[in-house]
Biopython code that builds the backbone (N, CA, C, O; Angstrom):
import numpy as np
from Bio.PDB.StructureBuilder import StructureBuilder

atoms = [
    (1, "UNK", "N", (23.931, -13.060, 10.469)),
    (1, "UNK", "CA", (23.280, -11.798, 10.167)),
    (1, "UNK", "C", (22.765, -11.175, 11.458)),
    (1, "UNK", "O", (22.231, -11.852, 12.336)),
    (2, "UNK", "N", (22.943, -9.884, 11.539)),
    (2, "UNK", "CA", (22.449, -9.208, 12.722)),
    (2, "UNK", "C", (21.050, -8.652, 12.466)),
    (2, "UNK", "O", (20.523, -8.745, 11.357)),
    (3, "UNK", "N", (20.468, -8.080, 13.498)),
    (3, "UNK", "CA", (19.086, -7.594, 13.437)),
    (3, "UNK", "C", (18.925, -6.461, 12.441)),
    (3, "UNK", "O", (17.879, -6.350, 11.801)),
    (4, "UNK", "N", (19.932, -5.626, 12.297)),
    (4, "UNK", "CA", (19.856, -4.490, 11.379)),
    (4, "UNK", "C", (19.739, -4.961, 9.931)),
    (4, "UNK", "O", (18.976, -4.389, 9.152)),
    (5, "UNK", "N", (20.490, -5.998, 9.567)),
    (5, "UNK", "CA", (20.410, -6.543, 8.209)),
    (5, "UNK", "C", (19.050, -7.181, 7.937)),
    (5, "UNK", "O", (18.482, -7.010, 6.858)),
    (6, "UNK", "N", (18.534, -7.911, 8.915)),
    (6, "UNK", "CA", (17.230, -8.556, 8.756)),
    (6, "UNK", "C", (16.135, -7.515, 8.585)),
    (6, "UNK", "O", (15.267, -7.665, 7.724)),
    (7, "UNK", "N", (16.165, -6.458, 9.398)),
    (7, "UNK", "CA", (15.165, -5.400, 9.283)),
    (7, "UNK", "C", (15.265, -4.670, 7.945)),
    (7, "UNK", "O", (14.249, -4.274, 7.372)),
    (8, "UNK", "N", (16.474, -4.496, 7.455)),
    (8, "UNK", "CA", (16.643, -3.840, 6.151)),
    (8, "UNK", "C", (16.075, -4.680, 5.021)),
    (8, "UNK", "O", (15.437, -4.148, 4.112)),
    (9, "UNK", "N", (16.301, -5.995, 5.069)),
    (9, "UNK", "CA", (15.764, -6.884, 4.046)),
    (9, "UNK", "C", (14.240, -6.905, 4.105)),
    (9, "UNK", "O", (13.579, -6.843, 3.068)),
    (10, "UNK", "N", (13.680, -6.991, 5.304)),
    (10, "UNK", "CA", (12.228, -6.983, 5.460)),
    (10, "UNK", "C", (11.646, -5.663, 4.962)),
    (10, "UNK", "O", (10.579, -5.647, 4.349)),
    (11, "UNK", "N", (12.339, -4.565, 5.219)),
    (11, "UNK", "CA", (11.872, -3.252, 4.778)),
    (11, "UNK", "C", (11.841, -3.160, 3.248)),
    (11, "UNK", "O", (10.899, -2.603, 2.685)),
    (12, "UNK", "N", (12.844, -3.690, 2.583)),
    (12, "UNK", "CA", (12.882, -3.664, 1.121)),
    (12, "UNK", "C", (11.765, -4.528, 0.539)),
    (12, "UNK", "O", (11.110, -4.131, -0.425)),
    (13, "UNK", "N", (11.545, -5.706, 1.120)),
    (13, "UNK", "CA", (10.479, -6.591, 0.634)),
    (13, "UNK", "C", (9.122, -5.937, 0.834)),
    (13, "UNK", "O", (8.284, -5.965, -0.067)),
    (14, "UNK", "N", (8.894, -5.343, 2.014)),
    (14, "UNK", "CA", (7.623, -4.665, 2.262)),
    (14, "UNK", "C", (7.430, -3.472, 1.332)),
    (14, "UNK", "O", (6.312, -3.204, 0.893)),
    (15, "UNK", "N", (8.503, -2.760, 1.032)),
    (15, "UNK", "CA", (8.399, -1.617, 0.113)),
    (15, "UNK", "C", (7.987, -2.085, -1.275)),
    (15, "UNK", "O", (7.147, -1.453, -1.916)),
    (16, "UNK", "N", (8.565, -3.180, -1.743)),
    (16, "UNK", "CA", (8.209, -3.704, -3.065)),
    (16, "UNK", "C", (6.756, -4.176, -3.096)),
    (16, "UNK", "O", (6.043, -3.925, -4.068)),
    (17, "UNK", "N", (6.316, -4.854, -2.044)),
    (17, "UNK", "CA", (4.933, -5.312, -1.976)),
    (17, "UNK", "C", (3.961, -4.144, -1.887)),
    (17, "UNK", "O", (2.881, -4.185, -2.477)),
    (18, "UNK", "N", (4.338, -3.105, -1.152)),
    (18, "UNK", "CA", (3.483, -1.922, -1.020)),
    (18, "UNK", "C", (3.342, -1.198, -2.352)),
    (18, "UNK", "O", (2.242, -0.782, -2.713)),
    (19, "UNK", "N", (4.425, -1.043, -3.078)),
    (19, "UNK", "CA", (4.377, -0.401, -4.395)),
    (19, "UNK", "C", (3.512, -1.222, -5.348)),
    (19, "UNK", "O", (2.709, -0.664, -6.095)),
    (20, "UNK", "N", (3.676, -2.543, -5.324)),
    (20, "UNK", "CA", (2.885, -3.411, -6.207)),
    (20, "UNK", "C", (1.398, -3.333, -5.871)),
    (20, "UNK", "O", (0.562, -3.289, -6.773)),
    (21, "UNK", "N", (1.063, -3.315, -4.577)),
    (21, "UNK", "CA", (-0.350, -3.261, -4.208)),
    (21, "UNK", "C", (-0.976, -1.918, -4.558)),
    (21, "UNK", "O", (-2.161, -1.860, -4.888)),
    (22, "UNK", "N", (-0.204, -0.838, -4.494)),
    (22, "UNK", "CA", (-0.729, 0.473, -4.884)),
    (22, "UNK", "C", (-0.940, 0.527, -6.391)),
    (22, "UNK", "O", (-1.950, 1.055, -6.857)),
    (23, "UNK", "N", (0.002, -0.011, -7.153)),
    (23, "UNK", "CA", (-0.120, 0.029, -8.605)),
    (23, "UNK", "C", (-1.216, -0.893, -9.141)),
    (23, "UNK", "O", (-1.740, -0.654, -10.229)),
    (24, "UNK", "N", (-1.566, -1.931, -8.402)),
    (24, "UNK", "CA", (-2.609, -2.851, -8.840)),
    (24, "UNK", "C", (-4.018, -2.312, -8.617)),
    (24, "UNK", "O", (-4.979, -2.835, -9.181)),
    (25, "UNK", "N", (-4.144, -1.276, -7.804)),
    (25, "UNK", "CA", (-5.471, -0.739, -7.530)),
    (25, "UNK", "C", (-6.032, -0.049, -8.762)),
    (25, "UNK", "O", (-5.293, 0.329, -9.671)),
    (26, "UNK", "N", (-7.344, 0.109, -8.778)),
    (26, "UNK", "CA", (-8.045, 0.654, -9.947)),
    (26, "UNK", "C", (-7.585, 2.072, -10.244)),
    (26, "UNK", "O", (-7.392, 2.887, -9.342)),
    (27, "UNK", "N", (-7.417, 2.343, -11.526)),
    (27, "UNK", "CA", (-7.007, 3.672, -11.951)),
    (27, "UNK", "C", (-8.244, 4.528, -12.190)),
    (27, "UNK", "O", (-9.332, 4.011, -12.443)),
    (28, "UNK", "N", (-8.062, 5.851, -12.108)),
    (28, "UNK", "CA", (-9.150, 6.762, -12.396)),
    (28, "UNK", "C", (-10.133, 6.938, -11.259)),
    (28, "UNK", "O", (-11.249, 7.405, -11.485)),
    (29, "UNK", "N", (-9.753, 6.576, -10.037)),
    (29, "UNK", "CA", (-10.680, 6.728, -8.929)),
    (29, "UNK", "C", (-10.473, 8.033, -8.178)),
    (29, "UNK", "O", (-11.299, 8.392, -7.339)),
    (30, "UNK", "N", (-9.406, 8.742, -8.456)),
    (30, "UNK", "CA", (-9.127, 9.966, -7.731)),
    (30, "UNK", "C", (-9.790, 11.183, -8.340)),
    (30, "UNK", "O", (-10.975, 11.426, -8.112)),
    (31, "UNK", "N", (-9.045, 11.943, -9.104)),
    (31, "UNK", "CA", (-9.546, 13.170, -9.702)),
    (31, "UNK", "C", (-10.145, 12.939, -11.082)),
    (31, "UNK", "O", (-10.354, 13.889, -11.836)),
    (32, "UNK", "N", (-10.418, 11.701, -11.410)),
    (32, "UNK", "CA", (-10.932, 11.388, -12.738)),
    (32, "UNK", "C", (-12.265, 12.035, -13.048)),
    (32, "UNK", "O", (-12.540, 12.374, -14.199)),
    (33, "UNK", "N", (-13.099, 12.208, -12.028)),
    (33, "UNK", "CA", (-14.411, 12.789, -12.287)),
    (33, "UNK", "C", (-14.320, 14.256, -12.669)),
    (33, "UNK", "O", (-15.182, 14.758, -13.391)),
    (34, "UNK", "N", (-13.301, 14.947, -12.204)),
    (34, "UNK", "CA", (-13.175, 16.363, -12.552)),
    (34, "UNK", "C", (-12.650, 16.555, -13.975)),
    (34, "UNK", "O", (-12.765, 17.647, -14.532)),
    (35, "UNK", "N", (-12.079, 15.510, -14.566)),
    (35, "UNK", "CA", (-11.557, 15.605, -15.925)),
    (35, "UNK", "C", (-12.369, 14.779, -16.914)),
    (35, "UNK", "O", (-11.846, 14.345, -17.940)),
    (36, "UNK", "N", (-13.641, 14.560, -16.610)),
    (36, "UNK", "CA", (-14.511, 13.877, -17.550)),
    (36, "UNK", "C", (-14.664, 12.392, -17.319)),
    (36, "UNK", "O", (-15.209, 11.689, -18.170)),
    (37, "UNK", "N", (-14.200, 11.903, -16.197)),
    (37, "UNK", "CA", (-14.363, 10.485, -15.900)),
    (37, "UNK", "C", (-15.754, 10.210, -15.366)),
    (37, "UNK", "O", (-16.678, 10.988, -15.601)),
    (38, "UNK", "N", (-15.906, 9.124, -14.658)),
    (38, "UNK", "CA", (-17.207, 8.785, -14.101)),
    (38, "UNK", "C", (-17.586, 9.809, -13.044)),
    (38, "UNK", "O", (-16.725, 10.334, -12.339)),
    (39, "UNK", "N", (-18.859, 10.086, -12.940)),
    (39, "UNK", "CA", (-19.335, 11.085, -11.996)),
    (39, "UNK", "C", (-19.748, 10.528, -10.656)),
    (39, "UNK", "O", (-20.316, 11.258, -9.844)),
    (40, "UNK", "N", (-19.485, 9.269, -10.395)),
    (40, "UNK", "CA", (-19.868, 8.681, -9.120)),
    (40, "UNK", "C", (-19.049, 9.294, -7.998)),
    (40, "UNK", "O", (-17.819, 9.313, -8.045)),
    (41, "UNK", "N", (-19.750, 9.795, -6.989)),
    (41, "UNK", "CA", (-19.053, 10.388, -5.853)),
    (41, "UNK", "C", (-18.623, 9.299, -4.887)),
    (41, "UNK", "O", (-17.516, 9.344, -4.352)),
    (42, "UNK", "N", (-19.487, 8.325, -4.661)),
    (42, "UNK", "CA", (-19.182, 7.260, -3.703)),
    (42, "UNK", "C", (-19.420, 5.916, -4.376)),
    (42, "UNK", "O", (-20.460, 5.689, -4.995)),
    (43, "UNK", "N", (-18.457, 5.049, -4.246)),
    (43, "UNK", "CA", (-18.567, 3.715, -4.825)),
    (43, "UNK", "C", (-17.990, 2.736, -3.824)),
    (43, "UNK", "O", (-16.886, 2.945, -3.321)),
    (44, "UNK", "N", (-18.716, 1.674, -3.526)),
    (44, "UNK", "CA", (-18.225, 0.701, -2.559)),
    (44, "UNK", "C", (-17.244, -0.255, -3.227)),
    (44, "UNK", "O", (-17.377, -0.599, -4.402)),
    (45, "UNK", "N", (-16.268, -0.666, -2.449)),
    (45, "UNK", "CA", (-15.295, -1.631, -2.939)),
    (45, "UNK", "C", (-15.840, -3.028, -2.643)),
    (45, "UNK", "O", (-16.395, -3.276, -1.573)),
    (46, "UNK", "N", (-15.676, -3.932, -3.604)),
    (46, "UNK", "CA", (-16.183, -5.288, -3.430)),
    (46, "UNK", "C", (-15.148, -6.293, -3.886)),
    (46, "UNK", "O", (-14.341, -6.018, -4.774)),
    (47, "UNK", "N", (-15.181, -7.451, -3.272)),
    (47, "UNK", "CA", (-14.362, -8.577, -3.706)),
    (47, "UNK", "C", (-12.872, -8.336, -3.599)),
    (47, "UNK", "O", (-12.356, -7.946, -2.551)),
    (48, "UNK", "N", (-12.195, -8.579, -4.708)),
    (48, "UNK", "CA", (-10.739, -8.497, -4.747)),
    (48, "UNK", "C", (-10.271, -7.058, -4.510)),
    (48, "UNK", "O", (-9.238, -6.830, -3.881)),
    (49, "UNK", "N", (-11.034, -6.103, -5.013)),
    (49, "UNK", "CA", (-10.655, -4.701, -4.836)),
    (49, "UNK", "C", (-10.638, -4.323, -3.358)),
    (49, "UNK", "O", (-9.763, -3.579, -2.916)),
    (50, "UNK", "N", (-11.601, -4.833, -2.594)),
    (50, "UNK", "CA", (-11.652, -4.547, -1.157)),
    (50, "UNK", "C", (-10.486, -5.210, -0.431)),
    (50, "UNK", "O", (-9.868, -4.596, 0.439)),
    (51, "UNK", "N", (-10.183, -6.449, -0.777)),
    (51, "UNK", "CA", (-9.064, -7.171, -0.144)),
    (51, "UNK", "C", (-7.727, -6.499, -0.477)),
    (51, "UNK", "O", (-6.847, -6.404, 0.378)),
    (52, "UNK", "N", (-7.580, -6.037, -1.714)),
    (52, "UNK", "CA", (-6.354, -5.357, -2.108)),
    (52, "UNK", "C", (-6.199, -4.043, -1.351)),
    (52, "UNK", "O", (-5.091, -3.684, -0.952)),
    (53, "UNK", "N", (-7.299, -3.326, -1.150)),
    (53, "UNK", "CA", (-7.283, -2.082, -0.394)),
    (53, "UNK", "C", (-6.882, -2.344, 1.055)),
    (53, "UNK", "O", (-6.070, -1.610, 1.619)),
    (54, "UNK", "N", (-7.450, -3.388, 1.656)),
    (54, "UNK", "CA", (-7.110, -3.742, 3.037)),
    (54, "UNK", "C", (-5.658, -4.203, 3.146)),
    (54, "UNK", "O", (-4.973, -3.877, 4.115)),
    (55, "UNK", "N", (-5.192, -4.957, 2.157)),
    (55, "UNK", "CA", (-3.800, -5.417, 2.154)),
    (55, "UNK", "C", (-2.841, -4.235, 2.034)),
    (55, "UNK", "O", (-1.767, -4.247, 2.635)),
    (56, "UNK", "N", (-3.218, -3.222, 1.268)),
    (56, "UNK", "CA", (-2.381, -2.032, 1.134)),
    (56, "UNK", "C", (-2.256, -1.309, 2.463)),
    (56, "UNK", "O", (-1.175, -0.840, 2.820)),
    (57, "UNK", "N", (-3.355, -1.218, 3.196)),
    (57, "UNK", "CA", (-3.316, -0.568, 4.512)),
    (57, "UNK", "C", (-2.432, -1.356, 5.472)),
    (57, "UNK", "O", (-1.628, -0.773, 6.200)),
    (58, "UNK", "N", (-2.576, -2.670, 5.475)),
    (58, "UNK", "CA", (-1.766, -3.515, 6.368)),
    (58, "UNK", "C", (-0.287, -3.405, 6.004)),
    (58, "UNK", "O", (0.561, -3.286, 6.888)),
    (59, "UNK", "N", (0.022, -3.445, 4.719)),
    (59, "UNK", "CA", (1.410, -3.328, 4.283)),
    (59, "UNK", "C", (2.008, -1.971, 4.657)),
    (59, "UNK", "O", (3.176, -1.890, 5.035)),
    (60, "UNK", "N", (1.219, -0.919, 4.552)),
    (60, "UNK", "CA", (1.707, 0.414, 4.920)),
    (60, "UNK", "C", (2.005, 0.499, 6.412)),
    (60, "UNK", "O", (3.007, 1.094, 6.811)),
    (61, "UNK", "N", (1.144, -0.089, 7.239)),
    (61, "UNK", "CA", (1.365, -0.085, 8.690)),
    (61, "UNK", "C", (2.597, -0.914, 9.037)),
    (61, "UNK", "O", (3.415, -0.500, 9.858)),
    (62, "UNK", "N", (2.730, -2.086, 8.412)),
    (62, "UNK", "CA", (3.914, -2.922, 8.652)),
    (62, "UNK", "C", (5.192, -2.226, 8.208)),
    (62, "UNK", "O", (6.206, -2.277, 8.903)),
    (63, "UNK", "N", (5.141, -1.573, 7.046)),
    (63, "UNK", "CA", (6.310, -0.856, 6.545)),
    (63, "UNK", "C", (6.709, 0.256, 7.510)),
    (63, "UNK", "O", (7.892, 0.432, 7.799)),
    (64, "UNK", "N", (5.733, 1.002, 8.007)),
    (64, "UNK", "CA", (6.026, 2.074, 8.968)),
    (64, "UNK", "C", (6.648, 1.501, 10.237)),
    (64, "UNK", "O", (7.619, 2.052, 10.758)),
    (65, "UNK", "N", (6.092, 0.396, 10.736)),
    (65, "UNK", "CA", (6.617, -0.213, 11.961)),
    (65, "UNK", "C", (8.034, -0.729, 11.791)),
    (65, "UNK", "O", (8.876, -0.525, 12.666)),
    (66, "UNK", "N", (8.309, -1.396, 10.674)),
    (66, "UNK", "CA", (9.659, -1.918, 10.418)),
    (66, "UNK", "C", (10.638, -0.761, 10.212)),
    (66, "UNK", "O", (11.775, -0.826, 10.679)),
    (67, "UNK", "N", (10.212, 0.285, 9.526)),
    (67, "UNK", "CA", (11.086, 1.435, 9.321)),
    (67, "UNK", "C", (11.432, 2.108, 10.638)),
    (67, "UNK", "O", (12.576, 2.504, 10.862)),
    (68, "UNK", "N", (10.440, 2.234, 11.506)),
    (68, "UNK", "CA", (10.684, 2.823, 12.825)),
    (68, "UNK", "C", (11.622, 1.950, 13.648)),
    (68, "UNK", "O", (12.531, 2.456, 14.306)),
    (69, "UNK", "N", (11.402, 0.643, 13.613)),
    (69, "UNK", "CA", (12.270, -0.279, 14.353)),
    (69, "UNK", "C", (13.684, -0.244, 13.791)),
    (69, "UNK", "O", (14.653, -0.314, 14.547)),
    (70, "UNK", "N", (13.811, -0.137, 12.476)),
    (70, "UNK", "CA", (15.132, -0.080, 11.845)),
    (70, "UNK", "C", (15.858, 1.201, 12.223)),
    (70, "UNK", "O", (17.080, 1.194, 12.377)),
    (71, "UNK", "N", (15.136, 2.289, 12.374)),
    (71, "UNK", "CA", (15.758, 3.556, 12.747)),
    (71, "UNK", "C", (16.213, 3.554, 14.207)),
    (71, "UNK", "O", (17.197, 4.206, 14.557)),
    (72, "UNK", "N", (15.501, 2.828, 15.044)),
    (72, "UNK", "CA", (15.827, 2.810, 16.468)),
    (72, "UNK", "C", (16.914, 1.809, 16.817)),
    (72, "UNK", "O", (17.532, 1.913, 17.877)),
    (73, "UNK", "N", (17.158, 0.842, 15.943)),
    (73, "UNK", "CA", (18.166, -0.200, 16.233)),
    (73, "UNK", "C", (19.526, 0.241, 15.778)),
    (73, "UNK", "O", (20.499, -0.497, 15.936)),
]
sb = StructureBuilder()
sb.init_structure("model")
sb.init_model(0)
sb.init_chain("A")
sb.init_seg("    ")
for serial, (resi, resn, name, xyz) in enumerate(atoms, 1):
    if name == "N":
        sb.init_residue(resn, " ", resi, " ")
    sb.init_atom(name, np.array(xyz, "f"), 0.0, 1.0, " ", f" {name:<3s}", serial, name[0])
structure = sb.get_structure()
C-alpha cells in the first residue's frame, strides 16, 4: 500500500469518528432557547460532555490535517 491509500483510509476513519462524536453531543443546545427550550444563556460542560467536546475538536483538527496531507500527496 502506498501513502495515498493509507491517508485515504485514515481520512475515512476520522470522518466516521467525527460524525459519531458530533451526533453524540447533547441536543437542544443551539437555537433551542429561541423556540421554547431552556433559557440558560451559558452552561458549563462537565464530565463526559466536556471530554466529548474536546475529542470532537481534536478529531476535527486531525481530519483537517489528514485531508490537507492527502491533497498535497
